[in-house]
C-alpha positions as CSV (number, residue, x, y, z in Angstrom):
1,M,16.7,24.8,-5.3
2,S,18.4,25.3,-1.9
3,S,17.8,29.0,-1.2
4,I,14.5,30.0,0.3
5,N,12.2,32.6,-1.3
6,Y,11.1,35.1,1.4
7,T,9.3,37.4,-1.0
8,D,6.4,35.0,-1.2
9,K,3.6,35.1,1.3
10,I,4.7,31.6,2.3
11,P,8.5,31.3,2.4
12,N,9.5,28.2,0.4
13,N,12.1,26.6,-1.8
14,V,9.6,24.5,-3.8
15,N,8.7,27.1,-6.4
16,L,5.3,27.5,-4.9
17,S,4.4,30.5,-7.1
18,E,4.5,28.2,-10.1
19,D,1.6,26.1,-8.8
20,R,-1.2,28.7,-8.3
21,T,-3.8,26.2,-7.1
22,L,-1.6,24.8,-4.4
23,Q,-0.4,28.3,-3.4
24,R,-4.0,29.5,-3.0
25,A,-4.9,26.5,-1.0
26,L,-2.0,27.0,1.4
27,E,-2.6,30.7,1.6
28,Q,-6.2,29.9,2.7
29,W,-4.9,27.5,5.3
30,Q,-2.3,30.0,6.6
31,P,-4.8,32.3,8.5
32,N,-6.3,29.2,10.2
33,Y,-2.8,28.2,11.3
34,L,-2.1,31.7,12.7
35,S,-5.5,31.6,14.5
36,W,-4.5,28.3,16.1
37,W,-1.1,29.7,17.1
38,N,-2.7,32.7,18.8
39,D,-5.1,30.4,20.6
40,M,-2.9,27.5,21.5
41,G,0.7,28.7,21.1
42,P,2.9,30.0,24.0
43,D,0.7,31.7,26.6
44,G,1.2,35.4,27.3
45,S,4.2,35.9,25.0
46,Q,2.9,36.8,21.6
47,D,4.2,40.4,21.9
48,F,7.7,39.4,23.0
49,D,10.7,40.1,20.8
50,V,12.4,36.7,20.9
51,Y,15.9,35.9,19.6
52,L,15.1,33.0,17.2
53,R,16.8,31.2,14.3
54,T,15.0,31.2,11.0
55,A,15.8,28.9,8.1
56,V,17.2,30.8,5.1
57,S,18.7,27.8,3.2
58,V,18.8,24.1,3.3
59,D,22.6,24.1,2.9
60,P,24.1,22.4,6.0
61,Q,27.0,24.9,5.9
62,G,24.7,27.9,6.6
63,W,21.0,27.2,6.8
64,A,19.8,29.6,9.4
65,Q,20.0,33.3,10.5
66,F,19.3,34.7,14.0
67,G,17.4,37.7,15.0
68,H,14.7,39.2,17.2
69,V,11.1,38.5,16.0
70,K,7.6,38.4,17.6
71,M,6.5,34.8,17.3
72,P,3.3,35.4,15.4
73,D,5.5,37.2,12.8
74,Y,7.8,34.2,12.5
75,R,8.2,33.2,8.8
76,W,7.0,29.6,8.8
77,G,7.5,28.0,5.5
78,I,8.1,25.0,3.3
79,F,11.6,23.7,2.9
80,L,12.8,20.5,1.2
81,N,16.3,19.2,0.9
82,P,17.6,19.3,-2.7
83,A,16.5,16.4,-4.9
84,E,19.1,13.6,-5.3
85,Q,19.4,12.8,-9.0
86,G,18.7,9.1,-9.7
87,R,17.7,8.3,-6.2
88,K,16.7,4.6,-5.8
89,I,14.5,2.8,-3.3
90,H,16.8,1.0,-0.8
91,F,14.6,-1.6,0.7
92,G,11.3,-3.6,0.5
93,D,9.5,-5.0,-2.5
94,H,10.6,-2.1,-4.7
95,L,14.3,-2.3,-4.0
96,G,16.4,-0.8,-6.7
97,Q,13.5,1.0,-8.5
98,D,13.4,4.8,-8.9
99,A,12.1,6.7,-5.9
100,W,8.5,7.9,-6.3
101,Q,7.9,11.6,-7.2
102,D,4.2,11.1,-6.8
103,V,2.0,8.9,-4.6
104,P,1.3,5.4,-6.0
105,G,-2.4,4.8,-5.9
106,E,-2.1,1.5,-4.0
107,Y,-0.1,3.2,-1.2
108,R,-2.1,6.4,-1.0
109,A,-4.0,5.5,2.2
110,N,-0.9,4.3,4.1
111,L,1.2,7.3,3.1
112,R,-1.5,9.7,4.1
113,R,-1.9,8.0,7.4
114,I,1.9,8.2,8.1
115,I,2.0,11.9,7.1
116,V,-1.1,12.8,9.2
117,T,0.2,11.0,12.3
118,Q,3.6,12.7,12.0
119,G,1.9,16.1,11.4
120,D,-0.4,15.7,14.4
121,T,2.5,15.4,16.8
122,E,3.9,18.8,15.9
123,P,1.0,21.1,17.0
124,A,0.3,18.7,19.9
125,S,3.6,19.4,21.6
126,V,3.1,23.1,21.2
127,E,-0.2,22.8,23.0
128,Q,1.3,20.6,25.7
129,Q,4.0,23.2,26.4
130,R,2.0,26.4,26.0
131,H,2.0,27.4,29.7
132,L,5.7,26.7,30.4
133,G,6.8,30.2,29.5
134,L,5.0,31.6,32.5
135,T,7.4,29.6,34.8
136,A,10.7,29.5,32.9
137,P,13.7,29.0,35.2
138,S,15.8,31.4,33.1
139,Q,15.8,33.5,30.0
140,Y,18.0,30.9,28.4
141,D,15.4,28.2,28.9
142,L,12.6,30.5,27.8
143,R,14.4,31.2,24.5
144,N,15.0,27.5,24.0
145,L,11.3,26.7,24.6
146,F,10.2,29.3,22.1
147,Q,12.7,28.0,19.5
148,V,11.4,24.5,19.9
149,N,7.8,25.8,19.6
150,V,8.2,27.7,16.4
151,E,10.1,24.8,14.8
152,E,7.4,22.4,15.7
153,G,5.0,24.8,14.0
154,R,7.2,24.7,10.9
155,H,7.3,20.9,10.9
156,L,3.5,21.1,10.8
157,W,3.8,23.3,7.7
158,A,6.0,20.6,6.2
159,M,3.4,17.9,6.5
160,V,0.5,20.1,5.5
161,Y,2.4,21.0,2.3
162,L,2.6,17.3,1.4
163,L,-1.0,16.7,2.2
164,H,-2.1,19.6,0.0
165,K,0.1,18.9,-2.9
166,F,-0.2,15.2,-3.2
167,F,-3.6,14.2,-1.6
168,G,-6.1,16.6,-3.1
169,R,-9.3,17.2,-1.3
170,D,-8.6,14.5,1.3
171,G,-5.3,16.1,2.1
172,R,-6.9,19.6,2.5
173,E,-9.4,18.1,4.9
174,E,-6.7,16.4,6.9
175,G,-4.8,19.7,7.0
176,E,-7.8,21.4,8.6
177,A,-8.3,18.5,11.0
178,L,-4.7,19.0,12.2
179,L,-5.7,22.4,13.5
180,E,-9.0,21.2,15.1
181,R,-7.7,18.4,17.3
182,R,-6.4,19.5,20.7
183,S,-3.9,17.8,23.1
184,G,-5.8,16.2,26.0
185,Q,-9.2,17.1,24.7
186,T,-11.9,14.5,25.5
187,D,-14.0,14.9,22.4
188,N,-11.2,15.5,19.8
189,P,-7.8,14.5,21.1
190,R,-4.5,14.1,19.3
191,I,-3.9,10.8,17.6
192,L,-1.1,9.4,19.8
193,Q,-1.7,9.2,23.5
194,A,1.8,10.5,24.4
195,F,0.7,13.8,22.9
196,N,-2.4,14.0,25.1
197,E,-0.4,13.8,28.3
198,Q,0.1,17.0,30.3
199,T,3.5,18.8,30.4
200,P,2.8,20.9,33.5
201,D,6.4,21.8,34.6
202,W,9.9,22.1,33.3
203,L,11.1,18.8,34.5
204,S,8.4,17.2,32.4
205,F,9.5,19.4,29.4
206,F,13.1,18.3,29.8
207,M,12.1,14.7,30.0
208,F,9.8,15.1,27.0
209,T,12.5,16.6,24.8
210,Y,15.0,14.0,26.1
211,F,12.9,10.9,25.5
212,T,9.9,11.7,23.3
213,D,12.0,13.8,20.8
214,R,14.3,10.8,20.6
215,D,11.5,8.8,19.2
216,G,10.7,11.7,17.0
217,K,14.2,11.6,15.6
218,F,13.9,7.8,15.1
219,Q,10.6,8.4,13.1
220,L,12.1,11.2,11.0
221,C,15.2,9.1,10.2
222,A,12.9,6.3,9.0
223,L,10.8,8.7,6.9
224,A,13.9,10.2,5.4
225,E,14.5,6.8,3.8
226,S,11.0,6.7,2.3
227,A,10.5,5.6,-1.3
228,F,8.2,8.7,-1.6
229,D,10.9,11.2,-2.4
230,P,9.1,14.4,-1.3
231,L,8.5,13.0,2.1
232,A,12.2,11.9,2.4
233,R,13.4,15.3,1.3
234,T,11.1,17.1,3.8
235,T,12.0,15.0,6.8
236,K,15.8,15.2,6.1
237,F,15.6,19.0,6.6
238,M,13.4,18.5,9.7
239,L,16.1,16.4,11.2
240,T,18.5,19.5,11.0
241,E,16.1,21.4,13.3
242,E,15.3,18.4,15.5
243,A,18.9,18.1,16.8
244,H,18.4,21.3,18.9
245,H,15.2,19.9,20.5
246,M,17.1,16.8,21.8
247,F,19.9,19.1,23.0
248,V,17.4,21.0,25.1
249,G,16.2,17.8,26.8
250,E,19.6,16.3,27.3
251,S,21.2,19.5,28.7
252,G,18.1,20.3,30.8
253,V,18.0,16.9,32.5
254,S,21.8,17.0,33.0
255,R,21.6,20.4,34.7
256,V,18.8,19.3,37.1
257,I,20.7,16.1,38.1
258,Q,24.0,18.0,38.5
259,R,22.4,20.6,40.8
260,T,20.8,17.8,42.9
261,C,24.1,16.0,43.2
262,Q,25.9,19.2,44.2
263,M,23.4,19.8,47.0
264,M,23.6,16.2,48.1
265,N,27.4,16.6,48.5
266,E,27.0,20.0,50.3
267,L,24.4,18.7,52.7
268,K,25.9,15.2,53.0
269,T,22.4,13.7,52.6
270,D,20.1,12.1,50.1
271,D,17.0,12.7,52.2
272,P,14.2,13.9,49.9
273,A,12.7,16.4,52.4
274,K,16.0,18.1,53.1
275,L,16.9,18.3,49.4
276,R,13.5,19.8,48.6
277,A,13.9,22.3,51.4
278,A,17.2,23.3,49.8
279,G,15.4,24.0,46.5
280,V,16.4,21.0,44.4
281,I,14.6,18.0,43.0
282,D,15.3,14.8,45.0
283,L,16.3,11.6,43.2
284,P,13.1,9.6,43.9
285,T,11.1,12.4,42.1
286,L,13.6,12.4,39.2
287,Q,13.2,8.6,39.0
288,R,9.4,8.8,38.9
289,Y,9.5,11.4,36.1
290,L,12.0,9.3,34.2
291,N,9.9,6.1,34.6
292,F,6.8,7.9,33.3
293,H,8.3,9.5,30.2
294,F,10.4,6.5,29.3
295,S,7.4,4.2,29.4
296,V,5.3,6.7,27.3
297,T,8.1,6.9,24.7
298,I,8.5,3.2,24.5
299,D,4.8,3.0,23.6
300,L,5.6,5.3,20.7
301,F,8.2,2.9,19.3
302,G,5.5,0.2,19.1
303,A,5.7,-3.5,19.5
304,D,8.7,-5.7,18.6
305,E,6.6,-7.6,16.1
306,S,4.3,-5.3,14.2
307,S,2.2,-6.1,11.1
308,N,2.0,-2.4,10.3
309,A,5.8,-1.9,10.5
310,A,6.3,-5.0,8.3
311,T,3.8,-3.6,5.7
312,F,5.3,-0.1,5.7
313,Y,8.8,-1.6,5.3
314,S,7.9,-4.0,2.4
315,T,6.0,-1.3,0.5
316,G,8.7,1.3,0.9
């Protein structure tokens, strides 16, 4: 099923109405999600009419439509790529076997851990970026920020669906915990340290979407090969949306550097004080931001030799 049912309370292409227990559980989670969004989503912008893209299909030839919508009214939902008939496991101990349509008992804990960790990054980045709209350098940048934010919210929905459908009570409790943790909070922080760092300005945001979202793409590409087929189908569609997030970072960093170089040529200087006085970001400052975000992102990739990575690979 590739088209998305927008008549349901929760838009989806997984025939949610046929599983009443799951539908009720997610409809009970939905108000908590909206409460989190109103508390921790973009600051001071809930009543804005924002020109946003919304998924209407998982067909790569035409998967989105654009229109003005207030962000709390955005139709977050559950979208999986179509199932691939006869899909096989391509690596590890189960190479050549049929992909799993349910969670094998022996891998339940590891799969839940992977899904929870991925899910935790999505609301965390929204929390990190919630004040940026108050200082947007242009309407173009503001719209891009809000598009990234609503899609991170949808990616949270994608992981919560998997937790609710395949992990029972444990999954429902994990879904609630995803809304309870807070980026940078001392008592209940986000799982990965990179998502507890502050994003206080737009250069940080551009560096984050340039570097950290690159790790996000790497992770999603890995999960898209998972032996657990619902996870693979979910993350394949997430990758469609993730491309824009990386574009925001790459184009943003490029624009900052280009403007700095233009001013250096005009003033015939690379003196940081003179460049700052001219309203651009000097190269030493750019280098410090780059060093910080690069090192934080490298930590996300993990160690060259990792027992966890070896275990996850061999088990599928």
